[in-house]
C-alpha positions in Angstrom: -7.6 -12.4 12.1 -5.9 -14.6 9.3 -2.6 -14.9 11.3 -5.1 -17.1 14.1 -7.0 -19.1 12.2 -4.5 -19.9 9.8 -2.5 -20.3 13.0 -4.6 -22.2 14.5 -5.8 -25.0 12.1 -2.1 -25.9 12.1 -1.9 -26.3 15.8 -4.6 -28.2 15.5 -3.9 -30.4 12.7 -0.1 -31.0 14.5 -2.0 -31.9 17.6 -4.6 -34.5 16.1 -1.8 -35.9 14.5 0.2 -36.3 17.2 -2.9 -38.1 18.9 -2.9 -40.0 16.1 0.5 -41.5 16.7 0.5 -41.8 21.0 -1.0 -45.2 22.0 -4.8 -45.2 22.8 -5.9 -43.3 25.7 -9.4 -42.9 27.7 -11.8 -40.4 26.2 -12.2 -38.0 29.3 -8.2 -37.4 28.8 -8.7 -36.8 25.9 -11.2 -34.8 25.5 -9.4 -32.6 28.1 -6.7 -32.3 25.8 -8.5 -31.0 23.5 -10.5 -28.9 24.6 -7.1 -27.0 26.3 -5.5 -26.9 22.3 -9.0 -24.7 21.7 -9.4 -22.5 24.7 -5.6 -22.2 24.4 -5.5 -21.7 20.1 -9.2 -19.6 21.4 -7.0 -16.7 23.2 -5.1 -15.9 20.3 -8.1 -14.4 18.9 -8.9 -12.7 22.0 -5.1 -11.7 21.9 -6.7 -8.7 19.4 -8.1 -6.0 21.6 -6.8 -8.2 25.5 -3.3 -8.9 24.9 -2.2 -9.3 28.3 -5.8 -10.9 29.4 -5.3 -14.1 26.6 -1.5 -14.2 28.0 -2.2 -14.4 31.8 -4.7 -17.4 30.7 -2.9 -19.2 27.4 0.4 -19.5 29.3 -1.1 -22.0 32.6 -3.4 -23.3 30.7 -0.4 -24.0 28.4 1.3 -26.4 31.3 -1.2 -27.8 32.4 -1.2 -29.9 29.2 1.7 -30.2 29.1 2.1 -31.6 32.3 -0.9 -33.2 31.8 -0.9 -35.1 28.8 1.5 -37.5 26.9 1.3 -36.9 23.3 3.6 -33.7 23.0 2.0 -30.9 20.3 2.7 -27.4 19.1 0.7 -25.3 21.2 3.8 -23.5 22.9 2.8 -21.4 19.1 0.1 -19.6 20.7 1.8 -18.8 23.8 5.0 -17.4 22.3 1.9 -15.4 19.5 0.6 -13.6 22.4 4.1 -12.6 24.5 4.4 -10.7 20.9 0.8 -8.8 21.1 1.7 -8.4 24.5 5.3 -6.6 24.4 3.3 -4.9 20.9 1.0 -3.1 22.7 3.4 -1.5 25.0 3.8 -3.3 28.6 6.7 -4.5 27.6 7.2 -5.1 32.1 4.5 -7.5 32.0 5.6 -9.1 28.8 9.5 -9.7 30.6 7.3 -10.7 33.2 5.4 -13.6 31.4 8.1 -14.4 29.3 10.4 -14.7 32.5 7.4 -17.1 33.9 7.2 -19.2 31.3 11.8 -20.1 30.5 11.7 -20.9 34.6 8.3 -23.1 33.7 9.6 -25.2 31.8 13.1 -24.8 33.7 11.4 -26.5 36.8 9.7 -29.2 35.0 12.8 -30.5 33.3 14.2 -30.4 36.9 11.9 -32.3 37.3 12.3 -35.5 35.2 11.1 -34.3 32.2 12.5 -35.6 29.6 11.0 -33.8 26.2 13.5 -30.6 27.7 16.9 -30.8 28.6 19.3 -27.7 28.6 19.7 -27.3 24.9 16.1 -26.5 24.6 15.2 -24.6 27.4 18.4 -22.7 26.7 16.4 -21.7 22.4 13.1 -22.0 24.6 15.2 -18.8 26.3 16.8 -17.6 22.7 13.1 -17.9 21.5 10.7 -16.2 24.1 13.6 -12.9 23.9 13.5 -12.3 20.3 9.8 -12.3 20.4 9.4 -9.4 22.7 12.5 -7.2 20.8 10.2 -7.9 18.1 7.2 -7.0 20.1 8.9 -4.4 21.6 10.2 -3.0 18.6 7.1 -3.0 16.5 5.1 -1.0 19.8 8.1 2.1 19.2 7.5 2.3 15.9 3.9 2.7 15.9 4.4 4.6 18.4 6.5 6.8 16.6 4.9 7.2 13.4 1.8 8.5 15.4 4.4 10.9 17.4 4.7 11.6 13.3 1.1 12.2 12.5 0.7 13.8 15.6 3.3 16.5 15.1 2.7 17.1 11.4 -0.3 17.8 12.3 0.0 19.6 15.0 2.8 22.1 13.0 0.0 22.4 9.9 -2.6 23.5 12.3 0.0 26.1 13.6 1.1 27.0 10.5 -2.7 28.0 9.3 -3.1 30.0 12.8 -0.5 32.2 11.6 -1.2 32.2 7.6 -4.4 34.1 9.5 -3.8 35.7 11.2 -1.2 37.2 8.7 -3.3 37.8 6.7 -5.9 39.9 9.0 -2.9 42.2 9.5 -3.4 42.6 6.0 -6.5 43.2 5.0 -6.5 45.9 8.7 -3.7 47.4 7.2 -4.6 47.3 3.7 -9.1 48.1 4.9 -8.1 50.3 7.8 -5.3 52.5 5.7 -7.0 53.4 2.6 -10.6 53.9 3.5 -9.8 55.6 6.7 -8.2 58.0 4.0 -11.5 57.8 1.5 -13.2 58.9 4.0 -11.0 61.6 5.2 -10.3 62.5 1.0 -14.7 62.0 0.7 -15.4 64.7 3.1 -12.5 67.4 2.4 -14.4 67.1 -1.0 -17.8 67.2 -0.1 -16.6 70.9 1.8 -15.0 72.3 -0.9 -18.1 71.3 -3.5 -20.3 73.7 -1.4 -17.1 76.5 -1.1 -15.7 75.9 -3.8 -15.7 73.9 -6.1 -13.7 73.3 -9.0 -11.2 72.9 -6.2 -13.1 69.6 -4.8 -11.0 67.5 -8.2 -7.8 67.3 -6.3 -9.7 64.7 -3.6 -11.6 63.0 -5.4 -8.7 62.2 -7.6 -7.3 60.8 -4.2 -10.4 59.1 -4.0 -9.9 57.1 -7.0 -6.0 56.1 -6.5 -6.7 55.3 -3.4 -9.7 53.3 -3.6 -7.6 51.5 -7.0 -4.8 51.0 -4.5 -6.8 49.4 -2.2 -9.0 47.2 -4.6 -5.8 45.9 -5.7 -3.8 45.7 -2.3 -7.3 43.4 -2.0 -7.0 41.4 -4.6 -3.5 40.3 -3.7 -4.0 39.2 -0.3 -7.3 37.5 -0.4 -5.9 35.5 -4.1 -3.8 33.4 -0.5 -7.2 32.4 -0.4 -7.5 31.5 -3.5 -7.7 27.3 -3.8 -4.6 26.4 -5.2 -6.3 24.4 -8.9 -9.0 28.1 -9.0 -7.5 29.2 -11.8 -7.5 33.4 -11.5 -10.7 34.9 -12.5 -9.9 38.1 -13.8 -13.3 39.2 -15.3 -15.9 40.7 -13.1 -17.8 39.3 -10.3 -20.6 36.9 -11.7 -24.4 38.0 -11.4 -27.2 36.6 -13.3 -27.3 38.5 -16.1 -24.1 37.6 -17.6 -25.9 34.3 -18.3 -26.0 34.8 -21.7 -21.9 34.4 -21.9 -22.9 30.7 -20.4 -24.8 30.0 -22.5 -23.2 31.0 -25.7 -19.9 29.6 -24.4 -22.1 26.0 -24.4 -23.6 26.3 -27.8 -19.5 26.9 -28.8 -18.8 24.5 -26.9 -21.3 22.3 -29.2 -24.4 21.5 -26.9 -28.5 22.7 -27.1 -29.5 25.3 -24.4 -32.0 26.5 -23.2 -32.9 28.9 -20.7 -36.2 29.4 -18.7 -37.5 31.6 -16.2 -40.5 30.6 -14.2 -42.2 33.4 -11.4 -41.9 37.2 -11.3 -38.0 37.8 -11.7 -36.4 39.9 -9.0 -33.0 41.0 -8.4 -31.5 39.0 -5.5 -29.1 39.6 -2.7 -25.4 40.2 -4.6 -24.7 37.0 -2.4 -27.2 34.4 -3.8 -26.4 36.5 -7.2 -22.6 35.4 -7.0 -24.1 32.0 -6.1 -26.2 31.6 -8.4 -24.0 32.4 -10.9 -21.6 30.2 -10.0 -23.7 26.9 -9.3 -25.0 27.9 -12.6 -21.5 28.3 -14.3 -20.4 25.2 -13.2 -23.3 22.4 -13.2 -22.1 24.6 -17.3 -19.0 23.1 -17.6 -19.8 20.4 -16.0 -21.7 19.0 -18.9 -19.6 20.6 -21.4 -16.3 18.6 -20.8 -17.7 15.1 -18.7 -21.5 14.8 -19.4 -21.3 13.7 -22.9 -24.5 15.8 -24.0 -26.3 17.2 -26.6 -29.1 19.1 -25.1 -28.6 21.2 -21.4 -31.8 23.0 -20.4 -31.5 26.0 -17.5 -34.6 26.8 -15.3 -34.9 29.5 -12.8 -37.6 30.0 -10.7 -38.3 33.3 -8.9 -39.7 32.1 -5.7 -42.0 33.8 -3.2 -39.1 33.7 -1.3 -35.7 32.5 -2.3 -34.1 30.9 -5.9 -34.4 27.7 -7.2 -31.8 27.0 -9.8 -31.8 23.7 -12.0 -30.0 22.3 -14.7 -30.6 19.0 -16.7 -28.6 17.4 -19.3 -29.5 14.2 -21.7 -25.7 13.1 -21.5 -24.5 9.6 -20.2 -25.7 10.7 -16.5 -23.9 10.7 -13.5 -20.6 11.7 -15.1 -20.6 15.0 -14.0 -20.6 14.5 -10.8 -16.9 13.4 -10.2 -14.3 16.2 -8.2 -14.9 19.2 -6.1 -17.8 20.9 -8.7 -20.8 18.8 -6.8 -19.2 19.7 -3.3 -18.2 23.3 -4.0 -21.6 24.1 -5.0 -23.3 22.5 -2.1 -21.3 24.6 -0.1 -21.7 27.5 -1.7 -25.5 27.4 -0.7 -25.5 25.9 2.6 -23.6 29.3 3.3 -26.8 31.1 2.5 -29.1 29.1 4.0 -30.4 26.5 1.6 -29.1 23.5 -0.2 -28.3 21.4 -3.3 -29.1 18.1 -5.0 -27.3 16.8 -7.6 -27.3 13.3 -9.5 -28.3 11.1 -12.2 -31.9 10.6 -14.1 -33.4 7.1 -14.7 -33.8 7.2 -17.9 -29.7 8.8 -18.3 -29.0 12.7 -17.7 -27.4 13.9 -14.8 -29.6 17.2 -13.3 -28.1 19.8 -10.4 -31.1 21.5 -8.4 -30.3 24.4 -6.1 -32.5 25.8 -3.6 -31.3 29.7 -2.9 -33.3 32.1 0.0 -33.7 35.6 -1.4 -32.4 38.1 1.3 -29.5 36.1 2.7 -25.6 36.9 2.3 -22.8 34.6 2.2 
């Protein structure tokens, strides 16, 4: 909206200056001229929404002004900008037709005795019209190329993602299907031999051990493709709440005073809830250690009748731990289990994370 406003100010100022230097004319004529100038400039604002309609109005209104008013002015600049807007929208034929109408109308006015324009001025006007239309067409072509490039990039990304998901699905099918089938067969063999000849069950159990170890190795390598790029590979056992003591020790080594409290009767959650709770506590304490500049942290585990509630509260700067994708990751973990997570600064300083995880849920 800045360009239409600037052009309007300049056109009105130049027209007013021309009026002041011209002989005095009746006020109805002045009012009509002012209405035409302001309405044509107003069409420039409407060109952002509908350039063709704005140009269809600006062109005859500008011609009417030059025919009726004895005072010259730069109102033609507005029409040229409207032509550019029509061409920039990709309406090439309409822009060419309107540009030709402008040149032909001006030429007819010159032939009818308008001494303000001569052959040289008409040729220059035609050149300006061609240049404006060409610039608008080039801009439209550039925007179309950019949009096409974006569409191609998005389509290629979707295709690569689909191909990668298909490849991973095939690998998982091959790994899990092959090794689990082998384990199932050898387990049946071992059970059969245990009943008749226990001493012969050893080789079958050895095969089960090797197949399971190989299956885990290949499965871990395949799932590594799905790991986030910036997430370091975790070679430790899967996180569980019974490893909360490790998190406490690490925090204390970092200089934090950490207190852990439990509410309600302790119970064993499902594996998904257990892992999610541990990861949420791990990320919260890590955020406090890295970002909050806190001294004390309080961790609360509340075992309710139908859900596990977690709370991590520190006395740091408040809000500093919210940066990055840690909070988003924790919130997604909670949502995947049908729960929720709320995190934010405390009124008196510090930061608090609260999570609710229903029992029995699996991600």
